[in-house]
PLY file of the C-alpha trace (Angstrom):
ply
format ascii 1.0
element vertex 81
property float x
property float y
property float z
element edge 80
property int vertex1
property int vertex2
end_header
-1.80 9.24 -16.55
-2.33 10.27 -20.16
-5.99 10.94 -19.46
-5.15 13.22 -16.56
-2.51 15.09 -18.55
-4.95 15.55 -21.43
-7.57 16.87 -19.02
-5.09 19.36 -17.56
-4.10 20.47 -21.08
-7.77 21.05 -21.92
-8.26 22.95 -18.65
-10.67 20.32 -17.32
-8.66 19.06 -14.38
-11.66 18.25 -12.18
-13.24 16.18 -14.94
-9.97 14.29 -15.46
-9.70 13.57 -11.74
-13.28 12.32 -11.73
-12.58 9.96 -14.63
-9.39 8.61 -13.05
-11.14 8.15 -9.70
-14.08 6.33 -11.30
-11.71 4.03 -13.18
-9.73 3.31 -10.00
-12.83 2.50 -7.98
-14.15 0.25 -10.74
-10.83 -1.57 -10.98
-10.66 -2.03 -7.21
-14.19 -3.45 -7.10
-13.48 -5.80 -9.99
-10.26 -7.12 -8.44
-11.97 -7.58 -5.07
-14.85 -9.54 -6.61
-12.46 -11.76 -8.57
-10.36 -12.41 -5.46
-13.38 -13.24 -3.33
-14.70 -15.51 -6.09
-11.45 -17.46 -6.08
-11.56 -17.78 -2.30
-15.13 -19.04 -2.46
-14.35 -21.45 -5.32
-11.36 -22.86 -3.45
-13.67 -24.41 -0.88
-15.76 -26.05 -3.61
-12.98 -28.29 -4.87
-11.56 -31.30 -3.08
-7.97 -31.43 -1.98
-5.34 -32.69 -4.34
-4.60 -36.38 -4.16
-1.08 -37.71 -3.78
-1.08 -38.89 -7.40
-1.29 -35.31 -8.67
2.12 -34.07 -7.64
2.40 -31.96 -10.82
-0.61 -29.90 -9.73
1.26 -28.75 -6.63
4.15 -27.46 -8.78
1.95 -25.78 -11.40
1.82 -22.40 -9.60
5.61 -22.39 -9.28
6.07 -23.09 -12.98
3.51 -20.47 -14.01
5.12 -17.84 -11.79
8.52 -18.73 -13.19
7.22 -18.42 -16.74
5.75 -14.98 -16.06
9.02 -13.89 -14.44
11.11 -15.09 -17.39
8.79 -13.36 -19.86
8.93 -10.14 -17.84
12.71 -10.19 -17.72
12.86 -10.89 -21.47
10.54 -7.94 -22.17
12.62 -5.66 -19.94
15.87 -6.71 -21.63
14.27 -6.18 -25.04
13.09 -2.73 -24.00
16.50 -1.78 -22.62
18.18 -2.80 -25.90
16.13 -0.21 -27.79
17.85 2.66 -25.97
0 1
1 2
2 3
3 4
4 5
5 6
6 7
7 8
8 9
9 10
10 11
11 12
12 13
13 14
14 15
15 16
16 17
17 18
18 19
19 20
20 21
21 22
22 23
23 24
24 25
25 26
26 27
27 28
28 29
29 30
30 31
31 32
32 33
33 34
34 35
35 36
36 37
37 38
38 39
39 40
40 41
41 42
42 43
43 44
44 45
45 46
46 47
47 48
48 49
49 50
50 51
51 52
52 53
53 54
54 55
55 56
56 57
57 58
58 59
59 60
60 61
61 62
62 63
63 64
64 65
65 66
66 67
67 68
68 69
69 70
70 71
71 72
72 73
73 74
74 75
75 76
76 77
77 78
78 79
79 80
């Protein structure tokens, strides 16, 4: 956003749009490759055994941790107003 606003301020709107578009395409390609790599790697590992019950709950705990950190950051940001 800042890049595009700077390009408009410098009267180089087309150049700013080109830069933002190139960044977006690069990001989309990178995320697609990472996602496909994870899908391919998933088939390389064996299934979890019954003794590894904690491994089934690990995604839930990591998602909960990220959520708690996000809420804490939002509350901290709101307190600065």
